[in-house]
N, CA, C, O and CB atoms as a CASP TS submission, in Angstrom:
PFRMAT TS
TARGET T0000
AUTHOR 0000-0000-0000
METHOD Language model
MODEL 1
PARENT N/A
ATOM      1  N   MET     1      26.365  72.562   2.684  1.00  0.00           N
ATOM      2  CA  MET     1      26.856  71.283   2.945  1.00  0.00           C
ATOM      3  C   MET     1      26.004  70.442   4.191  1.00  0.00           C
ATOM      4  O   MET     1      25.597  71.004   5.209  1.00  0.00           O
ATOM      5  CB  MET     1      28.397  71.498   3.296  1.00  0.00           C
ATOM      6  N   SER     2      25.851  69.204   3.937  1.00  0.00           N
ATOM      7  CA  SER     2      25.061  68.425   4.564  1.00  0.00           C
ATOM      8  C   SER     2      25.878  67.316   5.164  1.00  0.00           C
ATOM      9  O   SER     2      26.416  66.428   4.503  1.00  0.00           O
ATOM     10  CB  SER     2      24.037  68.008   3.714  1.00  0.00           C
ATOM     11  N   THR     3      25.928  67.442   6.511  1.00  0.00           N
ATOM     12  CA  THR     3      26.689  66.333   7.251  1.00  0.00           C
ATOM     13  C   THR     3      25.621  65.321   7.772  1.00  0.00           C
ATOM     14  O   THR     3      24.541  65.676   8.245  1.00  0.00           O
ATOM     15  CB  THR     3      27.599  66.943   8.529  1.00  0.00           C
ATOM     16  N   LYS     4      26.035  64.001   7.637  1.00  0.00           N
ATOM     17  CA  LYS     4      25.284  62.833   8.058  1.00  0.00           C
ATOM     18  C   LYS     4      25.899  62.560   9.588  1.00  0.00           C
ATOM     19  O   LYS     4      27.098  62.578   9.865  1.00  0.00           O
ATOM     20  CB  LYS     4      25.499  61.496   6.932  1.00  0.00           C
ATOM     21  N   ALA     5      24.922  62.331  10.415  1.00  0.00           N
ATOM     22  CA  ALA     5      25.306  61.749  11.671  1.00  0.00           C
ATOM     23  C   ALA     5      25.507  60.312  11.346  1.00  0.00           C
ATOM     24  O   ALA     5      24.882  59.698  10.481  1.00  0.00           O
ATOM     25  CB  ALA     5      24.253  61.975  12.813  1.00  0.00           C
ATOM     26  N   ALA     6      26.426  59.838  12.109  1.00  0.00           N
ATOM     27  CA  ALA     6      26.490  58.132  12.119  1.00  0.00           C
ATOM     28  C   ALA     6      25.387  57.793  12.550  1.00  0.00           C
ATOM     29  O   ALA     6      24.813  58.501  13.377  1.00  0.00           O
ATOM     30  CB  ALA     6      27.549  57.369  13.002  1.00  0.00           C
ATOM     31  N   GLN     7      24.680  56.288  11.946  1.00  0.00           N
ATOM     32  CA  GLN     7      23.675  55.765  12.198  1.00  0.00           C
ATOM     33  C   GLN     7      24.214  54.705  13.562  1.00  0.00           C
ATOM     34  O   GLN     7      25.186  53.950  13.537  1.00  0.00           O
ATOM     35  CB  GLN     7      23.072  55.163  10.819  1.00  0.00           C
ATOM     36  N   PRO     8      23.435  54.887  14.493  1.00  0.00           N
ATOM     37  CA  PRO     8      23.750  53.884  15.756  1.00  0.00           C
ATOM     38  C   PRO     8      23.356  52.593  15.369  1.00  0.00           C
ATOM     39  O   PRO     8      22.339  52.348  14.719  1.00  0.00           O
ATOM     40  CB  PRO     8      22.965  54.230  17.150  1.00  0.00           C
ATOM     41  N   ALA     9      24.268  51.675  15.824  1.00  0.00           N
ATOM     42  CA  ALA     9      24.118  50.276  15.616  1.00  0.00           C
ATOM     43  C   ALA     9      22.860  49.822  16.263  1.00  0.00           C
ATOM     44  O   ALA     9      22.597  49.973  17.456  1.00  0.00           O
ATOM     45  CB  ALA     9      25.294  49.518  16.135  1.00  0.00           C
ATOM     46  N   THR    10      22.030  49.193  15.282  1.00  0.00           N
ATOM     47  CA  THR    10      20.673  48.602  15.752  1.00  0.00           C
ATOM     48  C   THR    10      20.858  47.357  16.580  1.00  0.00           C
ATOM     49  O   THR    10      19.993  47.123  17.424  1.00  0.00           O
ATOM     50  CB  THR    10      19.747  48.234  14.522  1.00  0.00           C
ATOM     51  N   VAL    11      21.948  46.467  16.439  1.00  0.00           N
ATOM     52  CA  VAL    11      22.030  45.302  17.346  1.00  0.00           C
ATOM     53  C   VAL    11      23.546  45.480  17.967  1.00  0.00           C
ATOM     54  O   VAL    11      24.578  45.329  17.313  1.00  0.00           O
ATOM     55  CB  VAL    11      21.772  43.773  16.488  1.00  0.00           C
ATOM     56  N   PRO    12      23.479  45.800  19.232  1.00  0.00           N
ATOM     57  CA  PRO    12      24.500  46.013  19.985  1.00  0.00           C
ATOM     58  C   PRO    12      25.628  45.102  20.093  1.00  0.00           C
ATOM     59  O   PRO    12      25.337  43.909  19.996  1.00  0.00           O
ATOM     60  CB  PRO    12      24.059  46.196  21.035  1.00  0.00           C
ATOM     61  N   SER    13      26.951  45.421  20.288  1.00  0.00           N
ATOM     62  CA  SER    13      27.820  44.457  20.324  1.00  0.00           C
ATOM     63  C   SER    13      27.719  43.883  21.940  1.00  0.00           C
ATOM     64  O   SER    13      27.353  44.555  22.905  1.00  0.00           O
ATOM     65  CB  SER    13      29.263  45.040  19.818  1.00  0.00           C
ATOM     66  N   PRO    14      28.147  42.459  21.955  1.00  0.00           N
ATOM     67  CA  PRO    14      27.890  41.912  23.339  1.00  0.00           C
ATOM     68  C   PRO    14      29.308  42.130  24.168  1.00  0.00           C
ATOM     69  O   PRO    14      29.460  41.572  25.254  1.00  0.00           O
ATOM     70  CB  PRO    14      27.417  40.217  23.258  1.00  0.00           C
ATOM     71  N   CYS    15      30.301  42.942  23.614  1.00  0.00           N
ATOM     72  CA  CYS    15      31.537  43.189  24.264  1.00  0.00           C
ATOM     73  C   CYS    15      31.359  43.801  25.517  1.00  0.00           C
ATOM     74  O   CYS    15      30.593  44.760  25.608  1.00  0.00           O
ATOM     75  CB  CYS    15      32.387  43.967  23.489  1.00  0.00           C
ATOM     76  N   ILE    16      32.134  43.254  26.762  1.00  0.00           N
ATOM     77  CA  ILE    16      31.974  43.921  27.861  1.00  0.00           C
ATOM     78  C   ILE    16      33.216  44.304  28.327  1.00  0.00           C
ATOM     79  O   ILE    16      33.367  44.572  29.519  1.00  0.00           O
ATOM     80  CB  ILE    16      31.275  43.253  28.752  1.00  0.00           C
ATOM     81  N   ASN    17      34.236  44.368  27.436  1.00  0.00           N
ATOM     82  CA  ASN    17      35.744  45.035  27.903  1.00  0.00           C
ATOM     83  C   ASN    17      36.537  43.825  28.677  1.00  0.00           C
ATOM     84  O   ASN    17      37.504  44.169  29.356  1.00  0.00           O
ATOM     85  CB  ASN    17      35.543  46.533  29.121  1.00  0.00           C
ATOM     86  N   VAL    18      36.210  42.481  28.626  1.00  0.00           N
ATOM     87  CA  VAL    18      37.060  41.515  29.350  1.00  0.00           C
ATOM     88  C   VAL    18      37.333  40.529  28.267  1.00  0.00           C
ATOM     89  O   VAL    18      36.669  39.542  27.951  1.00  0.00           O
ATOM     90  CB  VAL    18      36.369  40.849  30.681  1.00  0.00           C
ATOM     91  N   CYS    19      38.551  41.036  27.712  1.00  0.00           N
ATOM     92  CA  CYS    19      38.983  40.187  26.345  1.00  0.00           C
ATOM     93  C   CYS    19      40.100  39.210  26.518  1.00  0.00           C
ATOM     94  O   CYS    19      41.263  39.498  26.236  1.00  0.00           O
ATOM     95  CB  CYS    19      39.488  41.168  25.168  1.00  0.00           C
ATOM     96  N   ARG    20      39.699  37.958  27.024  1.00  0.00           N
ATOM     97  CA  ARG    20      40.597  37.089  27.192  1.00  0.00           C
ATOM     98  C   ARG    20      39.892  35.818  26.342  1.00  0.00           C
ATOM     99  O   ARG    20      38.670  35.679  26.407  1.00  0.00           O
ATOM    100  CB  ARG    20      40.934  36.907  28.770  1.00  0.00           C
ATOM    101  N   MET    21      40.718  34.894  25.538  1.00  0.00           N
ATOM    102  CA  MET    21      40.379  33.962  25.004  1.00  0.00           C
ATOM    103  C   MET    21      40.522  32.597  25.885  1.00  0.00           C
ATOM    104  O   MET    21      41.501  32.513  26.626  1.00  0.00           O
ATOM    105  CB  MET    21      41.013  34.042  23.877  1.00  0.00           C
ATOM    106  N   ASP    22      39.786  31.755  25.846  1.00  0.00           N
ATOM    107  CA  ASP    22      39.541  30.458  26.616  1.00  0.00           C
ATOM    108  C   ASP    22      40.168  29.547  25.718  1.00  0.00           C
ATOM    109  O   ASP    22      39.636  29.353  24.625  1.00  0.00           O
ATOM    110  CB  ASP    22      37.975  30.062  26.935  1.00  0.00           C
ATOM    111  N   ALA    23      41.215  28.966  26.021  1.00  0.00           N
ATOM    112  CA  ALA    23      42.093  28.078  24.882  1.00  0.00           C
ATOM    113  C   ALA    23      41.063  26.815  24.751  1.00  0.00           C
ATOM    114  O   ALA    23      40.819  26.306  23.657  1.00  0.00           O
ATOM    115  CB  ALA    23      43.919  27.507  25.484  1.00  0.00           C
ATOM    116  N   ALA    24      40.544  26.409  25.847  1.00  0.00           N
ATOM    117  CA  ALA    24      39.679  25.041  25.642  1.00  0.00           C
ATOM    118  C   ALA    24      38.414  25.235  24.884  1.00  0.00           C
ATOM    119  O   ALA    24      38.000  24.295  24.206  1.00  0.00           O
ATOM    120  CB  ALA    24      39.244  24.392  27.042  1.00  0.00           C
ATOM    121  N   THR    25      37.701  26.453  24.932  1.00  0.00           N
ATOM    122  CA  THR    25      36.523  26.601  24.316  1.00  0.00           C
ATOM    123  C   THR    25      36.646  27.528  23.098  1.00  0.00           C
ATOM    124  O   THR    25      35.712  27.600  22.299  1.00  0.00           O
ATOM    125  CB  THR    25      35.560  27.065  25.271  1.00  0.00           C
ATOM    126  N   GLY    26      37.654  28.163  22.951  1.00  0.00           N
ATOM    127  CA  GLY    26      38.027  29.097  21.769  1.00  0.00           C
ATOM    128  C   GLY    26      37.026  30.367  21.857  1.00  0.00           C
ATOM    129  O   GLY    26      36.827  31.090  20.880  1.00  0.00           O
ATOM    130  N   TRP    27      36.379  30.583  23.189  1.00  0.00           N
ATOM    131  CA  TRP    27      35.542  31.807  23.372  1.00  0.00           C
ATOM    132  C   TRP    27      36.274  32.900  24.182  1.00  0.00           C
ATOM    133  O   TRP    27      37.142  32.824  25.051  1.00  0.00           O
ATOM    134  CB  TRP    27      34.210  31.439  24.093  1.00  0.00           C
ATOM    135  N   CYS    28      35.706  33.824  23.670  1.00  0.00           N
ATOM    136  CA  CYS    28      36.292  35.112  24.734  1.00  0.00           C
ATOM    137  C   CYS    28      35.549  34.906  26.041  1.00  0.00           C
ATOM    138  O   CYS    28      34.363  34.577  26.079  1.00  0.00           O
ATOM    139  CB  CYS    28      35.918  36.863  24.143  1.00  0.00           C
ATOM    140  N   GLU    29      36.342  35.125  27.161  1.00  0.00           N
ATOM    141  CA  GLU    29      35.976  34.962  28.653  1.00  0.00           C
ATOM    142  C   GLU    29      34.803  36.080  28.894  1.00  0.00           C
ATOM    143  O   GLU    29      33.838  35.779  29.597  1.00  0.00           O
ATOM    144  CB  GLU    29      37.396  35.233  29.721  1.00  0.00           C
ATOM    145  N   GLY    30      34.886  37.115  28.417  1.00  0.00           N
ATOM    146  CA  GLY    30      34.054  38.215  28.587  1.00  0.00           C
ATOM    147  C   GLY    30      32.631  37.976  27.812  1.00  0.00           C
ATOM    148  O   GLY    30      31.559  37.940  28.416  1.00  0.00           O
ATOM    149  N   CYS    31      32.740  37.844  26.636  1.00  0.00           N
ATOM    150  CA  CYS    31      31.476  37.870  25.782  1.00  0.00           C
ATOM    151  C   CYS    31      30.954  36.663  25.068  1.00  0.00           C
ATOM    152  O   CYS    31      29.839  36.548  24.558  1.00  0.00           O
ATOM    153  CB  CYS    31      31.653  38.802  24.786  1.00  0.00           C
ATOM    154  N   LEU    32      32.163  35.553  25.113  1.00  0.00           N
ATOM    155  CA  LEU    32      31.730  34.295  24.906  1.00  0.00           C
ATOM    156  C   LEU    32      31.744  34.344  23.215  1.00  0.00           C
ATOM    157  O   LEU    32      31.174  33.400  22.668  1.00  0.00           O
ATOM    158  CB  LEU    32      30.230  33.983  25.704  1.00  0.00           C
ATOM    159  N   ARG    33      32.305  35.292  22.417  1.00  0.00           N
ATOM    160  CA  ARG    33      32.154  35.099  21.056  1.00  0.00           C
ATOM    161  C   ARG    33      33.567  34.605  20.715  1.00  0.00           C
ATOM    162  O   ARG    33      34.520  34.835  21.460  1.00  0.00           O
ATOM    163  CB  ARG    33      31.658  36.408  20.265  1.00  0.00           C
ATOM    164  N   THR    34      33.679  33.888  19.514  1.00  0.00           N
ATOM    165  CA  THR    34      34.855  33.284  18.898  1.00  0.00           C
ATOM    166  C   THR    34      35.668  34.589  18.331  1.00  0.00           C
ATOM    167  O   THR    34      35.184  35.712  18.189  1.00  0.00           O
ATOM    168  CB  THR    34      34.416  32.138  17.674  1.00  0.00           C
ATOM    169  N   LEU    35      36.975  34.203  18.047  1.00  0.00           N
ATOM    170  CA  LEU    35      37.725  35.323  17.296  1.00  0.00           C
ATOM    171  C   LEU    35      37.072  35.569  16.035  1.00  0.00           C
ATOM    172  O   LEU    35      37.161  36.739  15.663  1.00  0.00           O
ATOM    173  CB  LEU    35      39.221  34.989  17.017  1.00  0.00           C
ATOM    174  N   ASP    36      36.491  34.851  15.336  1.00  0.00           N
ATOM    175  CA  ASP    36      36.112  35.102  13.940  1.00  0.00           C
ATOM    176  C   ASP    36      34.684  36.158  14.101  1.00  0.00           C
ATOM    177  O   ASP    36      34.436  37.114  13.366  1.00  0.00           O
ATOM    178  CB  ASP    36      35.785  33.476  13.084  1.00  0.00           C
ATOM    179  N   GLU    37      33.881  35.701  15.233  1.00  0.00           N
ATOM    180  CA  GLU    37      32.845  36.529  15.498  1.00  0.00           C
ATOM    181  C   GLU    37      33.121  37.884  15.827  1.00  0.00           C
ATOM    182  O   GLU    37      32.488  38.844  15.387  1.00  0.00           O
ATOM    183  CB  GLU    37      32.157  36.025  16.422  1.00  0.00           C
ATOM    184  N   ILE    38      34.178  37.943  16.693  1.00  0.00           N
ATOM    185  CA  ILE    38      34.609  39.281  16.964  1.00  0.00           C
ATOM    186  C   ILE    38      35.281  40.065  15.708  1.00  0.00           C
ATOM    187  O   ILE    38      34.859  41.192  15.449  1.00  0.00           O
ATOM    188  CB  ILE    38      35.593  39.195  18.124  1.00  0.00           C
ATOM    189  N   ALA    39      36.175  39.570  15.032  1.00  0.00           N
ATOM    190  CA  ALA    39      36.808  40.072  13.960  1.00  0.00           C
ATOM    191  C   ALA    39      35.739  40.599  12.819  1.00  0.00           C
ATOM    192  O   ALA    39      35.853  41.602  12.113  1.00  0.00           O
ATOM    193  CB  ALA    39      37.750  38.982  13.462  1.00  0.00           C
ATOM    194  N   THR    40      34.708  39.670  12.840  1.00  0.00           N
ATOM    195  CA  THR    40      33.845  40.120  11.512  1.00  0.00           C
ATOM    196  C   THR    40      32.425  40.885  12.007  1.00  0.00           C
ATOM    197  O   THR    40      31.543  41.214  11.213  1.00  0.00           O
ATOM    198  CB  THR    40      33.401  38.615  10.503  1.00  0.00           C
ATOM    199  N   TRP    41      32.368  41.098  13.391  1.00  0.00           N
ATOM    200  CA  TRP    41      31.211  41.851  14.066  1.00  0.00           C
ATOM    201  C   TRP    41      30.568  42.922  13.256  1.00  0.00           C
ATOM    202  O   TRP    41      29.414  42.885  12.831  1.00  0.00           O
ATOM    203  CB  TRP    41      31.677  42.499  15.329  1.00  0.00           C
ATOM    204  N   SER    42      31.529  43.988  13.067  1.00  0.00           N
ATOM    205  CA  SER    42      31.314  45.282  12.262  1.00  0.00           C
ATOM    206  C   SER    42      30.599  45.055  10.892  1.00  0.00           C
ATOM    207  O   SER    42      29.775  45.829  10.405  1.00  0.00           O
ATOM    208  CB  SER    42      32.717  45.977  11.979  1.00  0.00           C
ATOM    209  N   GLY    43      31.025  43.903  10.348  1.00  0.00           N
ATOM    210  CA  GLY    43      30.423  43.716   8.924  1.00  0.00           C
ATOM    211  C   GLY    43      29.288  42.838   8.797  1.00  0.00           C
ATOM    212  O   GLY    43      28.759  42.588   7.714  1.00  0.00           O
ATOM    213  N   LEU    44      28.894  42.346   9.966  1.00  0.00           N
ATOM    214  CA  LEU    44      27.699  41.337   9.875  1.00  0.00           C
ATOM    215  C   LEU    44      26.408  42.318   9.668  1.00  0.00           C
ATOM    216  O   LEU    44      26.364  43.483  10.063  1.00  0.00           O
ATOM    217  CB  LEU    44      27.544  40.309  11.376  1.00  0.00           C
ATOM    218  N   SER    45      25.493  41.714   9.061  1.00  0.00           N
ATOM    219  CA  SER    45      24.155  42.273   9.033  1.00  0.00           C
ATOM    220  C   SER    45      23.426  42.177  10.305  1.00  0.00           C
ATOM    221  O   SER    45      23.935  41.517  11.212  1.00  0.00           O
ATOM    222  CB  SER    45      23.377  41.639   8.018  1.00  0.00           C
ATOM    223  N   ASP    46      22.247  42.781  10.486  1.00  0.00           N
ATOM    224  CA  ASP    46      21.694  42.683  11.724  1.00  0.00           C
ATOM    225  C   ASP    46      21.135  41.369  12.080  1.00  0.00           C
ATOM    226  O   ASP    46      21.022  41.085  13.272  1.00  0.00           O
ATOM    227  CB  ASP    46      20.753  43.626  11.842  1.00  0.00           C
ATOM    228  N   ALA    47      20.739  40.456  11.075  1.00  0.00           N
ATOM    229  CA  ALA    47      20.236  39.396  11.150  1.00  0.00           C
ATOM    230  C   ALA    47      21.452  38.158  11.575  1.00  0.00           C
ATOM    231  O   ALA    47      21.240  37.130  12.218  1.00  0.00           O
ATOM    232  CB  ALA    47      19.503  39.287   9.849  1.00  0.00           C
ATOM    233  N   GLN    48      22.583  38.569  11.070  1.00  0.00           N
ATOM    234  CA  GLN    48      23.724  37.663  11.575  1.00  0.00           C
ATOM    235  C   GLN    48      24.063  37.898  13.025  1.00  0.00           C
ATOM    236  O   GLN    48      24.236  36.993  13.841  1.00  0.00           O
ATOM    237  CB  GLN    48      25.024  37.886  10.743  1.00  0.00           C
ATOM    238  N   LYS    49      24.147  39.231  13.287  1.00  0.00           N
ATOM    239  CA  LYS    49      24.508  39.589  14.784  1.00  0.00           C
ATOM    240  C   LYS    49      23.473  39.033  15.753  1.00  0.00           C
ATOM    241  O   LYS    49      23.831  38.601  16.848  1.00  0.00           O
ATOM    242  CB  LYS    49      24.584  41.200  15.011  1.00  0.00           C
ATOM    243  N   LEU    50      22.209  39.035  15.375  1.00  0.00           N
ATOM    244  CA  LEU    50      21.287  38.278  16.159  1.00  0.00           C
ATOM    245  C   LEU    50      21.423  36.849  16.293  1.00  0.00           C
ATOM    246  O   LEU    50      20.936  36.249  17.252  1.00  0.00           O
ATOM    247  CB  LEU    50      20.097  38.487  15.703  1.00  0.00           C
ATOM    248  N   ALA    51      22.029  36.313  15.422  1.00  0.00           N
ATOM    249  CA  ALA    51      22.287  34.750  15.319  1.00  0.00           C
ATOM    250  C   ALA    51      23.397  34.437  16.065  1.00  0.00           C
ATOM    251  O   ALA    51      23.551  33.325  16.569  1.00  0.00           O
ATOM    252  CB  ALA    51      22.531  34.211  13.894  1.00  0.00           C
ATOM    253  N   VAL    52      24.341  35.526  16.194  1.00  0.00           N
ATOM    254  CA  VAL    52      25.475  35.384  17.223  1.00  0.00           C
ATOM    255  C   VAL    52      24.946  35.614  18.709  1.00  0.00           C
ATOM    256  O   VAL    52      25.474  34.976  19.619  1.00  0.00           O
ATOM    257  CB  VAL    52      26.666  36.479  16.896  1.00  0.00           C
ATOM    258  N   TRP    53      24.142  36.314  18.915  1.00  0.00           N
ATOM    259  CA  TRP    53      23.425  36.662  20.334  1.00  0.00           C
ATOM    260  C   TRP    53      22.800  35.337  20.659  1.00  0.00           C
ATOM    261  O   TRP    53      23.125  34.764  21.699  1.00  0.00           O
ATOM    262  CB  TRP    53      22.194  37.957  20.283  1.00  0.00           C
ATOM    263  N   GLN    54      21.766  34.722  19.686  1.00  0.00           N
ATOM    264  CA  GLN    54      21.344  33.662  19.906  1.00  0.00           C
ATOM    265  C   GLN    54      22.496  32.491  20.572  1.00  0.00           C
ATOM    266  O   GLN    54      22.390  31.904  21.649  1.00  0.00           O
ATOM    267  CB  GLN    54      20.742  33.381  18.671  1.00  0.00           C
ATOM    268  N   ALA    55      23.537  32.379  19.620  1.00  0.00           N
ATOM    269  CA  ALA    55      24.469  31.430  20.075  1.00  0.00           C
ATOM    270  C   ALA    55      25.261  31.639  21.369  1.00  0.00           C
ATOM    271  O   ALA    55      25.752  30.709  22.008  1.00  0.00           O
ATOM    272  CB  ALA    55      25.341  31.271  19.083  1.00  0.00           C
ATOM    273  N   LEU    56      25.343  32.873  21.689  1.00  0.00           N
ATOM    274  CA  LEU    56      25.921  33.390  23.109  1.00  0.00           C
ATOM    275  C   LEU    56      24.870  32.827  24.170  1.00  0.00           C
ATOM    276  O   LEU    56      25.220  32.235  25.190  1.00  0.00           O
ATOM    277  CB  LEU    56      26.032  35.214  23.215  1.00  0.00           C
ATOM    278  N   ALA    57      23.727  33.042  23.866  1.00  0.00           N
ATOM    279  CA  ALA    57      22.798  32.561  25.047  1.00  0.00           C
ATOM    280  C   ALA    57      22.909  30.914  25.174  1.00  0.00           C
ATOM    281  O   ALA    57      22.694  30.404  26.274  1.00  0.00           O
ATOM    282  CB  ALA    57      21.113  33.033  24.726  1.00  0.00           C
ATOM    283  N   GLN    58      23.198  30.209  24.198  1.00  0.00           N
ATOM    284  CA  GLN    58      23.359  28.854  24.411  1.00  0.00           C
ATOM    285  C   GLN    58      24.798  28.705  25.094  1.00  0.00           C
ATOM    286  O   GLN    58      25.024  27.880  25.978  1.00  0.00           O
ATOM    287  CB  GLN    58      23.192  28.051  23.040  1.00  0.00           C
ATOM    288  N   ARG    59      25.713  29.568  24.601  1.00  0.00           N
ATOM    289  CA  ARG    59      27.233  29.215  25.149  1.00  0.00           C
ATOM    290  C   ARG    59      26.996  29.429  26.702  1.00  0.00           C
ATOM    291  O   ARG    59      27.377  28.582  27.510  1.00  0.00           O
ATOM    292  CB  ARG    59      28.613  30.349  24.480  1.00  0.00           C
ATOM    293  N   ARG    60      26.279  30.724  27.133  1.00  0.00           N
ATOM    294  CA  ARG    60      26.330  31.087  28.708  1.00  0.00           C
ATOM    295  C   ARG    60      25.639  29.819  29.228  1.00  0.00           C
ATOM    296  O   ARG    60      26.211  29.250  30.157  1.00  0.00           O
ATOM    297  CB  ARG    60      25.460  32.629  29.213  1.00  0.00           C
ATOM    298  N   ALA    61      24.515  29.300  28.777  1.00  0.00           N
ATOM    299  CA  ALA    61      23.585  28.142  29.424  1.00  0.00           C
ATOM    300  C   ALA    61      24.950  26.965  29.642  1.00  0.00           C
ATOM    301  O   ALA    61      25.093  26.344  30.695  1.00  0.00           O
ATOM    302  CB  ALA    61      22.023  27.488  28.115  1.00  0.00           C
ATOM    303  N   GLU    62      25.725  26.839  28.644  1.00  0.00           N
ATOM    304  CA  GLU    62      26.604  25.768  28.542  1.00  0.00           C
ATOM    305  C   GLU    62      27.714  25.792  29.796  1.00  0.00           C
ATOM    306  O   GLU    62      28.154  24.831  30.426  1.00  0.00           O
ATOM    307  CB  GLU    62      27.285  25.855  27.100  1.00  0.00           C
ATOM    308  N   VAL    63      28.043  27.332  29.956  1.00  0.00           N
ATOM    309  CA  VAL    63      29.154  27.713  30.912  1.00  0.00           C
ATOM    310  C   VAL    63      28.535  27.407  32.335  1.00  0.00           C
ATOM    311  O   VAL    63      29.084  26.725  33.200  1.00  0.00           O
ATOM    312  CB  VAL    63      29.634  29.359  30.746  1.00  0.00           C
ATOM    313  N   ALA    64      27.456  27.946  32.421  1.00  0.00           N
ATOM    314  CA  ALA    64      26.652  27.757  33.580  1.00  0.00           C
ATOM    315  C   ALA    64      26.537  26.352  34.105  1.00  0.00           C
ATOM    316  O   ALA    64      26.674  26.049  35.290  1.00  0.00           O
ATOM    317  CB  ALA    64      25.367  28.240  33.308  1.00  0.00           C
ATOM    318  N   ALA    65      26.279  25.539  33.143  1.00  0.00           N
ATOM    319  CA  ALA    65      25.814  24.068  33.587  1.00  0.00           C
ATOM    320  C   ALA    65      27.154  23.463  33.760  1.00  0.00           C
ATOM    321  O   ALA    65      27.205  22.613  34.649  1.00  0.00           O
ATOM    322  CB  ALA    65      24.816  23.165  32.433  1.00  0.00           C
ATOM    323  N   ARG    66      28.327  23.722  33.072  1.00  0.00           N
ATOM    324  CA  ARG    66      29.743  23.458  33.543  1.00  0.00           C
ATOM    325  C   ARG    66      30.199  23.675  35.044  1.00  0.00           C
ATOM    326  O   ARG    66      30.720  22.891  35.837  1.00  0.00           O
ATOM    327  CB  ARG    66      30.592  24.303  32.750  1.00  0.00           C
ATOM    328  N   ALA    67      29.797  25.117  35.179  1.00  0.00           N
ATOM    329  CA  ALA    67      30.082  25.625  36.663  1.00  0.00           C
ATOM    330  C   ALA    67      29.464  24.815  37.594  1.00  0.00           C
ATOM    331  O   ALA    67      30.052  24.441  38.609  1.00  0.00           O
ATOM    332  CB  ALA    67      29.601  27.041  36.954  1.00  0.00           C
ATOM    333  N   ALA    68      28.004  24.428  37.255  1.00  0.00           N
ATOM    334  CA  ALA    68      27.248  23.862  38.265  1.00  0.00           C
ATOM    335  C   ALA    68      27.623  22.451  38.561  1.00  0.00           C
ATOM    336  O   ALA    68      27.490  21.947  39.676  1.00  0.00           O
ATOM    337  CB  ALA    68      25.883  23.954  37.934  1.00  0.00           C
ATOM    338  N   HIS    69      28.116  21.807  37.472  1.00  0.00           N
ATOM    339  CA  HIS    69      28.631  20.513  37.727  1.00  0.00           C
ATOM    340  C   HIS    69      30.075  20.481  38.457  1.00  0.00           C
ATOM    341  O   HIS    69      30.484  19.452  38.996  1.00  0.00           O
ATOM    342  CB  HIS    69      28.689  19.799  36.396  1.00  0.00           C
ATOM    343  N   ARG    70      30.644  21.403  38.439  1.00  0.00           N
ATOM    344  CA  ARG    70      31.894  21.668  39.179  1.00  0.00           C
ATOM    345  C   ARG    70      31.460  22.279  40.723  1.00  0.00           C
ATOM    346  O   ARG    70      32.346  22.422  41.566  1.00  0.00           O
ATOM    347  CB  ARG    70      32.865  22.799  38.253  1.00  0.00           C
ATOM    348  N   GLY    71      30.357  22.550  40.963  1.00  0.00           N
ATOM    349  CA  GLY    71      30.099  23.437  42.153  1.00  0.00           C
ATOM    350  C   GLY    71      30.610  24.705  42.235  1.00  0.00           C
ATOM    351  O   GLY    71      31.007  25.151  43.312  1.00  0.00           O
ATOM    352  N   GLU    72      30.643  25.305  41.268  1.00  0.00           N
ATOM    353  CA  GLU    72      31.112  26.644  41.133  1.00  0.00           C
ATOM    354  C   GLU    72      30.051  27.585  40.712  1.00  0.00           C
ATOM    355  O   GLU    72      29.125  27.114  40.053  1.00  0.00           O
ATOM    356  CB  GLU    72      32.206  26.698  40.200  1.00  0.00           C
ATOM    357  N   ALA    73      30.051  28.892  41.007  1.00  0.00           N
ATOM    358  CA  ALA    73      29.265  29.953  40.419  1.00  0.00           C
ATOM    359  C   ALA    73      29.690  30.328  39.223  1.00  0.00           C
ATOM    360  O   ALA    73      30.877  30.540  38.974  1.00  0.00           O
ATOM    361  CB  ALA    73      29.198  31.047  41.166  1.00  0.00           C
ATOM    362  N   ALA    74      28.623  30.452  38.284  1.00  0.00           N
ATOM    363  CA  ALA    74      28.840  30.738  36.657  1.00  0.00           C
ATOM    364  C   ALA    74      29.379  32.128  36.528  1.00  0.00           C
ATOM    365  O   ALA    74      29.630  32.592  35.416  1.00  0.00           O
ATOM    366  CB  ALA    74      27.377  30.644  35.716  1.00  0.00           C
TER
END
């Protein structure tokens, strides 16, 4: 009998266990993903996951710019 070990995810989840949705942006306050991105994450291809990571980088920059505009730390 052969047992296969589960393959590790090649693209890690951005989840940091701070799971609160921001009503204004529709993004999780912890990882900045949308509900759709969170719900479909495990079924996404590596290329799709990398595209989400790219979107998250843009969102982080947007959040930082908003905070700077308000004189807050991001």
